[in-house]
BAFI-3210 file (N, C-alpha, C; in Angstrom, 3 decimals, decimal comma, padded with zeros to 6 digits):
// residues 115
n [1|2|3|4|5|6|7|8|9|10|11|12|13|14|15|16|17|18|19|20|21|22|23|24|25|26|27|28|29|30|31|32|33|34|35|36|37|38|39|40|41|42|43|44|45|46|47|48|49|50|51|52|53|54|55|56|57|58|59|60|61|62|63|64|65|66|67|68|69|70|71|72|73|74|75|76|77|78|79|80|81|82|83|84|85|86|87|88|89|90|91|92|93|94|95|96|97|98|99|100|101|102|103|104|105|106|107|108|109|110|111|112|113|114|115]
n.u [005,865|007,322|009,976|011,517|014,702|017,758|021,206|023,847|026,644|026,171|023,932|020,744|018,595|016,337|014,638|013,251|010,934|009,253|006,591|004,670|002,276|-000,333|000,393|002,475|005,970|008,465|011,883|015,135|018,518|021,815|024,642|028,082|030,174|030,467|030,190|029,136|027,164|024,115|023,202|022,396|024,232|026,301|027,516|029,655|031,390|031,628|033,023|032,269|033,075|031,968|031,629|031,278|028,834|027,264|027,495|026,196|023,628|023,093|023,112|020,901|018,891|018,911|018,017|015,551|014,258|014,099|012,305|010,016|009,617|008,895|006,488|004,971|004,872|003,391|001,004|000,334|-000,239|-002,525|-004,229|-004,440|-005,704|-008,083|-009,161|-008,197|-006,197|-004,796|-004,009|-002,377|-000,291|000,771|001,622|003,519|005,339|006,191|007,389|009,529|010,974|011,557|013,169|015,330|016,404|017,119|019,064|021,112|021,712|022,652|025,022|026,506|026,644|028,133|030,570|031,220|031,552|033,768|035,894]
n.v [001,464|-001,314|-001,994|-003,956|-004,141|-003,874|-003,030|-001,047|-002,913|-004,983|-006,865|-008,090|-006,385|-005,681|-002,718|-000,146|002,102|004,927|006,883|009,827|009,209|007,261|004,753|001,850|001,073|-000,778|-000,839|-000,923|-001,486|-002,255|-004,131|-004,245|-005,792|-008,491|-010,385|-012,881|-014,000|-013,861|-010,680|-010,581|-011,781|-010,152|-008,087|-008,951|-009,930|-008,370|-005,486|-002,106|001,231|004,173|006,200|004,731|003,544|005,852|006,752|004,668|005,035|007,609|007,085|005,407|007,236|009,166|007,647|006,850|009,318|010,115|008,224|008,978|011,545|010,848|009,498|011,643|013,252|011,563|011,585|014,266|014,301|012,730|014,422|016,500|015,175|014,718|017,159|019,262|021,526|023,564|022,426|020,440|022,032|023,130|020,838|019,888|021,992|021,589|019,091|019,834|021,421|019,444|017,748|019,461|019,679|017,007|016,821|018,293|016,574|014,445|015,500|015,653|012,904|012,012|013,259|011,932|009,341|009,633|009,819]
n.w [009,814|008,330|006,273|003,796|002,533|000,578|001,252|-000,079|-000,807|001,061|000,929|001,755|003,955|006,678|007,508|009,538|008,132|007,392|006,028|005,486|004,146|002,570|001,447|001,009|000,561|-001,144|-000,935|-002,367|-001,601|-002,498|-001,524|-002,284|-001,410|-001,524|000,610|000,893|002,480|004,410|005,596|008,185|009,749|009,285|010,757|012,331|010,434|008,097|007,880|007,724|007,127|008,900|006,973|004,595|005,141|005,326|002,695|001,369|002,379|001,396|-001,362|-001,527|-000,700|-002,768|-004,972|-003,949|-003,601|-006,280|-007,228|-005,824|-006,909|-009,501|-008,936|-007,983|-010,280|-011,936|-010,501|-010,870|-013,615|-013,618|-012,167|-014,006|-016,130|-014,855|-014,947|-013,417|-013,961|-012,705|-010,267|-011,322|-012,422|-010,052|-008,639|-010,431|-010,289|-007,691|-008,038|-009,654|-007,816|-005,945|-007,494|-007,949|-005,368|-005,027|-006,976|-005,813|-003,714|-005,228|-006,226|-003,883|-003,327|-005,577|-005,030|-002,674|-003,642|-005,225|-003,582]
ca.u [005,869|008,603|010,277|012,595|015,518|019,182|022,140|025,008|027,777|025,856|022,900|019,378|018,320|015,068|014,781|012,038|010,882|007,907|006,247|003,408|001,233|-001,097|000,766|003,762|006,992|009,607|013,056|016,304|019,916|022,644|026,022|028,978|031,386|030,478|030,533|028,759|026,246|023,037|023,767|022,045|025,490|027,315|028,186|030,927|032,227|031,774|033,188|032,129|033,325|030,780|031,480|030,700|027,414|026,628|027,438|025,125|022,362|022,901|022,748|019,510|017,997|018,820|017,113|014,241|013,674|013,766|011,076|008,903|009,387|008,125|005,128|004,285|004,604|002,269|-000,175|000,003|-000,881|-003,887|-004,993|-004,716|-006,719|-009,342|-009,668|-007,659|-004,909|-004,090|-003,355|-001,305|000,828|001,369|002,345|004,711|006,300|006,757|008,279|010,735|011,713|012,018|014,274|016,472|016,994|017,744|020,283|022,124|022,127|023,429|026,363|027,168|026,922|029,244|031,787|031,512|031,983|035,071|036,953]
ca.v [000,529|-002,012|-002,298|-004,885|-003,663|-004,172|-001,911|-001,125|-003,632|-005,998|-007,857|-007,721|-006,038|-005,047|-001,462|000,636|003,156|005,466|008,052|010,423|008,989|006,071|003,512|001,322|000,956|-001,681|-000,134|-001,811|-001,058|-003,444|-004,020|-004,805|-006,330|-009,931|-011,107|-014,271|-014,482|-012,956|-009,627|-010,766|-012,154|-009,311|-007,160|-009,468|-010,388|-007,348|-004,184|-000,943|002,470|005,037|006,913|003,784|003,419|007,109|006,748|003,740|005,694|008,708|006,471|004,977|008,387|009,776|006,800|006,910|010,612|010,101|007,434|009,804|012,605|010,238|009,268|012,931|013,658|010,728|012,122|015,519|013,957|012,281|015,626|017,219|014,385|014,869|018,498|020,276|021,935|024,375|021,477|019,850|022,970|023,257|019,597|019,840|022,938|020,897|018,056|020,536|021,759|018,162|017,293|020,348|019,231|015,705|017,050|018,692|015,343|013,669|016,092|015,187|011,485|011,886|013,635|010,842|008,179|009,884|009,811]
ca.w [008,725|008,248|004,879|003,532|001,429|000,616|001,370|-000,964|-000,254|002,068|000,686|002,062|005,355|007,012|008,235|009,729|007,137|007,397|005,227|005,898|003,158|002,887|000,783|001,450|-000,475|-001,019|-001,439|-002,416|-001,645|-002,651|-001,085|-003,279|-000,808|-001,760|001,836|000,685|003,500|004,777|006,432|009,588|010,396|008,667|011,668|012,806|009,332|007,064|008,513|006,858|007,848|008,960|005,705|003,630|005,480|004,933|001,241|000,988|002,702|000,447|-002,645|-001,371|-000,635|-004,092|-005,755|-003,304|-003,942|-007,706|-007,371|-005,347|-007,887|-010,591|-008,430|-007,939|-011,661|-012,390|-009,829|-011,537|-014,885|-013,299|-011,814|-015,259|-016,840|-014,119|-015,206|-012,506|-014,519|-011,705|-009,361|-012,124|-012,476|-008,717|-008,319|-011,284|-009,708|-006,524|-008,579|-010,073|-006,594|-005,392|-008,336|-007,700|-004,109|-005,244|-007,742|-004,830|-003,033|-006,202|-006,265|-002,663|-003,527|-006,534|-004,323|-001,732|-004,410|-005,851|-002,541]
c.u [007,259|008,839|011,521|013,387|016,979|019,979|023,310|026,132|027,439|024,928|021,578|019,217|016,869|015,380|013,411|012,074|009,462|007,796|004,934|002,389|000,721|-000,716|002,163|004,692|007,933|010,776|014,255|017,593|020,694|024,038|026,906|030,214|031,483|030,837|030,048|027,835|025,162|023,596|023,286|023,280|026,613|028,116|029,541|031,885|032,496|031,846|033,090|032,378|032,024|030,557|030,897|029,210|026,656|026,493|026,322|023,760|022,074|022,480|021,288|018,561|017,831|017,865|015,683|013,530|013,285|012,473|009,866|008,604|008,567|006,680|004,327|003,954|003,438|000,957|-000,625|-000,717|-002,325|-004,777|-005,381|-005,801|-008,081|-009,892|-009,135|-006,254|-004,112|-003,354|-002,184|-000,083|001,531|002,167|003,605|005,768|006,970|007,728|009,599|011,603|012,328|013,237|015,517|017,174|017,713|019,018|021,415|022,638|022,975|024,859|027,157|027,550|028,102|030,569|032,197|032,106|033,378|036,210|037,495]
c.v [-000,085|-002,418|-003,144|-004,353|-004,011|-002,895|-002,130|-001,833|-004,780|-007,107|-007,287|-007,492|-005,611|-003,772|-000,847|001,792|003,671|006,665|008,582|010,359|007,569|004,810|003,103|001,169|-000,180|-000,941|-001,051|-001,021|-002,342|-003,162|-004,749|-005,453|-007,843|-010,727|-012,544|-014,836|-013,450|-011,923|-009,683|-011,134|-011,198|-008,493|-007,674|-009,807|-009,322|-005,988|-003,091|000,286|003,260|005,787|006,000|003,611|004,685|007,206|005,827|004,367|006,833|008,160|006,013|006,169|009,058|008,966|006,849|008,214|010,683|009,327|008,244|010,953|012,069|009,982|010,566|013,425|012,855|011,211|013,413|015,268|013,515|013,460|016,404|016,493|014,518|016,289|019,579|020,671|022,781|023,477|020,800|020,757|023,091|022,009|019,502|020,842|022,312|019,802|018,697|020,902|020,510|017,672|018,163|019,948|017,907|015,840|017,474|017,459|014,476|014,192|015,647|013,716|011,282|012,235|012,534|009,649|008,379|009,885|008,438]
c.w [008,664|006,811|004,780|002,355|001,652|000,819|000,440|-000,225|000,670|001,622|001,149|003,556|005,485|007,780|008,429|008,741|007,104|006,478|005,768|004,767|003,308|002,132|001,230|000,260|-000,140|-001,643|-001,396|-002,407|-001,889|-002,162|-002,085|-002,677|-000,931|-000,510|001,797|001,745|003,732|005,744|007,868|010,393|010,022|009,673|012,115|011,666|008,272|007,743|007,461|007,695|007,946|007,646|004,625|003,887|005,087|003,418|000,756|001,256|001,727|-000,919|-002,613|-001,437|-001,994|-004,978|-005,250|-003,676|-005,409|-007,951|-006,914|-006,304|-009,056|-010,154|-008,407|-009,347|-012,241|-011,779|-010,506|-012,853|-014,643|-012,912|-013,068|-016,043|-016,181|-014,248|-014,285|-012,943|-013,528|-010,722|-010,070|-012,118|-011,131|-008,344|-009,172|-010,810|-008,486|-006,969|-009,002|-008,866|-005,973|-006,164|-008,152|-006,396|-004,275|-006,078|-006,797|-004,083|-003,946|-006,314|-005,037|-002,812|-004,477|-005,865|-003,351|-002,475|-005,018|-004,846|-002,322]
res [m|h|l|d|h|d|h|v|g|h|g|h|h|d|h|e|h|t|h|n|h|e|h|t|h|e|h|a|h|t|h|d|d|n|c|g|h|d|c|g|n|c|a|s|q|c|e|h|t|p|m|e|e|l|q|a|l|m|k|y|m|v|g|h|n|a|a|h|a|k|e|l|a|d|l|a|v|q|l|d|k|a|g|d|h|t|a|y|e|q|v|m|a|a|v|s|d|f|e|k|g|n|m|r|l|s|v|v|l|a|a|m|e|s|k]
***
């Protein structure tokens, strides 16, 4: 699947992005370097260190994971409404685990941003 999204500091890029589920996503990153042009030409004009690129990716992943946690929680509610409370509880436990992992990533991101 091919998704269109922005990166922190650059503008809008297309990137390959796949998931093992049956729906597609649009994800956005934004770049803050105000290069003033489409990032298709950015490589020669906007230099970013590998660490800046990793930070942008980490920021994207934290937001992306939070969105998926919300989707899973919404799915759990639908399971509960459909009468499967056991499934609801299991999905919500998975959401909790997912959020704990994302909190660890958020700590890493905060440390990256403070450097």
